[in-house]
Steps between C-alpha positions, in 0.01 A plus 500: 500500500547634153487233227631547149248410228587372160301468175506194289846590357661515840526888520529644842255785494566627854861528431430700204339777705701814542714507809311788671172308455650184652639691793158667553343150515752388746459796716150375594670191651687466823870500445515146605281391202674750266831328566347167435437602135872516451489114425255536205758589237818695435288796415358488865809423677584860623164667418409515882791723547340768287174497673464838694348343808622286792255313720699292745453298822809405700346171593563391128881529550707249710697774680576870501804451282300347214245775526772778487662338192158482341445881555861586393456314177172672413630858577830451315360343189330804353584821678302706272174323571256713720344270770123566498415286803693339798297282736670316770364260771798469733546263782719671752554168671646353183876551523471886521807716445436858591764649267432262202126595519574871495733454192240294317207729559745804410583334162135451428405864589786631276333314203260791474221290671133612464339275764654358817329254726683345786320272740700368783383174646528519879354260756488739793498881494825560693715287252769660306372717211677540176620866430446672182786671334532883500497495129114434504443849645632664188369270219384733222306240312312333783119520474372249739654404839362212712697388811405258768694426826811684399700768659603835359800709635509867515644654173645852463201705405667662208543150336139411524302549169231271368340726228301228324360300800114491480411205738679401804400224747703469828384193685666463843821701372712570789670867532674427827315767681606780271185690408681709233566194271130454393437873471809549279403214291150626443603862441751369233216354292357808312240299307402248768138405447437194726667431840441209744680485831458197732691579816771253612403387850859500612597847379540794740404785279303775676324660198373384165516835316352503153542823303428498128361736246414225255372221718143378421471172696647427843449176707640467850475176701667332799548156621628599837324436836660804648480872443582600144693794384315840486382610155539824313335533163526797267375397151267762344422283192423188695188328369500176707627451855482189703637480852409150641574304815721785621556617862702816517512766758406761244416557139547844347342548161608840350334440167322248270302547186170681555294195376698216614391148583623397848503170693575562870560226757711672778506473883647761718571437859418852603381685804189690397574738801839598335448822299792398253321168429184680436671748263665214314180308451314818398772577236483139370121505468508833325752370249298184405179696500604609140443147381237406225485137621593358831536159678532484869555199726348452846822639660471815294127545576603473874757770451236724347263411780748578767591832356127589441414417855774721616469812298123457407564590129653359191631653176275518208570226231366718238651310199412151627251319261569137607567351843574143587514443880543209717310582825447336834243573779710784658457712178160395384293753704733796434513432123251780424745760633764375245256468216388859579858623394478303165267763333541356145516131583285301248643145544534316828619171583477389862655180626365420839714314744393359833124447444422142562121559519268721305355620830827659596490750213270802599484764237417842655275732312795736444704215341193398281489868368871490435480179307184572309666827386759314308475422135628149534546291831634148500506313842700198579566301811793291616304203599609195699502154329180412693295756316264357255395650162156541644629722775696706241186558305325610819788739570476642151124553535549671836731769352275553202218570744691706758716712273252585240 
């Protein structure tokens, strides 16, 4: 809460501030607290209506009608005001009206908004999702877009233009199975720098297609227990790529930056006797072999292992200088084959899973040579709660002795 301060003569110093400074102070408060300042004095009565930010939670309103009237009052009060930020935590179970929601968001977007965050509170994933207005696809002032558990309908492609969007986070956004919506949305962002997509578990999209000449950071995740959409990535300037907890039938990476940092946790249910599956995995490994730093999960190490066992070779990871890997027993003995492809590796972090006793870890002479050739090696184990600090010290000493 903002409190006015007076000197001994009773002068209200806060009220003497220029209006733009007062509004800037209020913009750092939630709209709820900003409105509360209207009771301080006559000067503060309508000051909150000049603040270029709305930070709202529908739980603070008794019903949807009051919420709509509040929005209407704000957008009608000063039509020349550019809205820098609009953040809404929306409860779809709280007296939701489909048409009124569209009108309200549409009014906000037309206020030349710079940042839009809409988080829809749903209790189960198959509940009704709020739909974003088509005007959002052509907001020339929008820089940051953050949506969670909302739906986006297919617009006419010629009406899609987001020339200023730099960051976009689409968390469980539903596209109703239409692959072209996301692709069109991304391609319309000519300066897009950072993209996060968390697949909606109830969507029926077949492909997540990310094509961008400007994108530098891309994160793809999933919360589904079933097969996820296939992935196509064509981002030649990409510096960071994270694909985590994802289970597609295929991933096609046409291009990423030549020294990117990648974090890969994927699982393919593939038949290694299928030539098409082998070709797909080979192309994927060749694409990520350009990376400078790489983190791989147990599932990814199993994918590499399965491919290696089938074709007896791996692509060269010539750019790779740092590798963080979570390994289990199945990959441990064949690690030298993979390290042999990392000819410039100088930092290696191995997290060992599935080793309950020191005696289970047998380091072959070939692996000793592979480890001792690295400039820096850090070894960790995922230990059970019954492990003691003494056993951990013994394990550390074991690796120091065995790996040189």
